[in-house]
C-alpha positions in Angstrom: -0.7 -11.4 18.0 -0.1 -9.2 14.9 -2.7 -6.6 14.3 -4.2 -6.1 10.8 -6.5 -3.5 9.4 -9.4 -2.1 11.3 -12.8 -3.7 10.8 -16.2 -2.2 10.2 -19.3 -4.2 11.2 -22.8 -3.2 10.0 -26.1 -4.8 9.1 -26.6 -5.4 5.4 -29.7 -3.1 5.3 -27.5 -0.3 6.6 -24.9 -0.3 3.8 -25.6 3.3 2.8 -24.9 4.6 6.2 -21.7 2.5 6.5 -20.5 4.0 3.2 -21.3 7.5 4.4 -19.3 6.9 7.6 -16.4 5.5 5.7 -16.4 8.4 3.1 -16.5 11.0 5.9 -13.5 9.2 7.6 -11.7 9.6 4.2 -12.6 13.3 4.1 -11.6 14.0 7.7 -8.3 12.2 7.4 -7.6 13.9 4.0 -7.9 17.3 5.8 -5.0 16.1 8.0 -2.9 14.8 5.1 -3.5 11.2 6.1 -5.1 8.2 4.5 -7.8 5.9 5.9 -7.0 2.3 5.0 -9.7 0.1 3.6 -11.3 -1.9 6.6 -12.2 -5.4 6.9 -15.9 -5.2 6.0 -18.2 -7.4 8.1 -21.6 -7.2 6.5 -24.0 -9.1 8.8 -27.7 -9.9 8.5 -28.3 -8.8 12.1 -26.5 -7.5 15.0 -29.3 -8.6 17.4 -27.4 -11.7 18.0 -23.6 -11.2 18.2 -23.0 -14.7 16.9 -22.7 -13.8 13.2 -20.1 -11.2 14.0 -18.3 -13.5 16.3 -18.0 -16.2 13.7 -16.5 -13.8 11.3 -14.0 -12.4 13.8 -13.0 -15.9 15.0 -12.3 -17.0 11.4 -10.1 -14.0 10.8 -8.3 -14.5 14.1 -7.6 -18.1 13.0 -6.3 -16.8 9.6 -4.1 -14.3 11.5 -6.1 -11.3 10.3 -6.7 -9.6 13.7 -8.3 -6.2 13.4 -6.5 -3.3 15.1 -10.0 -2.0 16.2 -13.5 -2.8 15.3 -16.1 -0.2 14.5 -19.8 -1.1 14.9 -22.7 0.7 13.3 -25.4 -0.1 15.9 -29.1 0.0 14.8 -30.0 -0.2 18.5 -28.0 0.6 21.6 -29.3 -2.7 23.2 -26.7 -4.5 21.1 -23.8 -2.6 22.7 -23.1 -4.8 25.7 -22.9 -8.2 23.8 -20.8 -6.8 21.1 -18.4 -5.0 23.4 -18.1 -8.2 25.5 -17.4 -10.3 22.4 -14.6 -7.9 21.5 -13.2 -7.8 25.1 -13.1 -11.6 25.3 -11.0 -11.8 22.1 -8.7 -8.9 23.1 -10.1 -6.5 20.5 -10.5 -2.8 20.7 -13.9 -1.5 19.6 -15.8 1.7 18.9 -19.5 2.1 18.3 -21.5 4.5 16.3 -25.3 4.5 16.8 -27.6 4.6 13.9 -29.1 7.9 15.0 -25.6 9.4 14.9 -24.9 7.8 11.5 -28.0 9.5 10.1 -26.3 12.9 10.7 -22.6 11.7 10.3 -20.4 14.5 8.9 -16.7 15.4 8.8 -16.9 16.9 12.3 -18.4 13.7 13.8 -15.9 11.6 11.8 -13.0 13.6 13.2 -14.3 12.9 16.8 -14.9 9.2 16.1 -11.4 8.8 14.5 -9.8 10.6 17.5 -11.5 8.2 19.9 -10.4 5.2 17.8 -6.8 6.4 17.5 -6.5 7.2 21.3 -7.8 3.6 22.0 -5.0 2.3 19.8 -2.4 4.2 21.8 -2.0 7.6 20.2 -1.4 10.7 22.4 -4.5 12.9 22.2 -2.3 16.0 23.1 -0.4 15.7 19.9 -3.3 15.0 17.5 -4.2 17.9 15.3 -8.0 17.2 14.6 -10.1 20.0 13.4 
């Protein structure tokens, strides 16, 4: 299965926080001389039920657009298990950022989240030069 771009899943009402996270990713990678590619944006009405996200991902998988990793902006930690399980069942890597962390998201936090994501995708953490 060919892997495509990364995906970013967030609730519609949290678009400002999602944009803040993405912009901090760009800034963090820019410091390293790297580029963050545009993600597959999954704007859902609610993450309370994983079904809306699942339908988007299943459509993309059928269309051969399989994300390399899925980043969730979670309004509540109670959604974590269902979303992680949905990804696991489809062979997708995933990373979560809670809404509380998103409120204070900055370049330092972005660097740590990006490190976690790249390690999950197979990078060697000992050769990664994150600040």
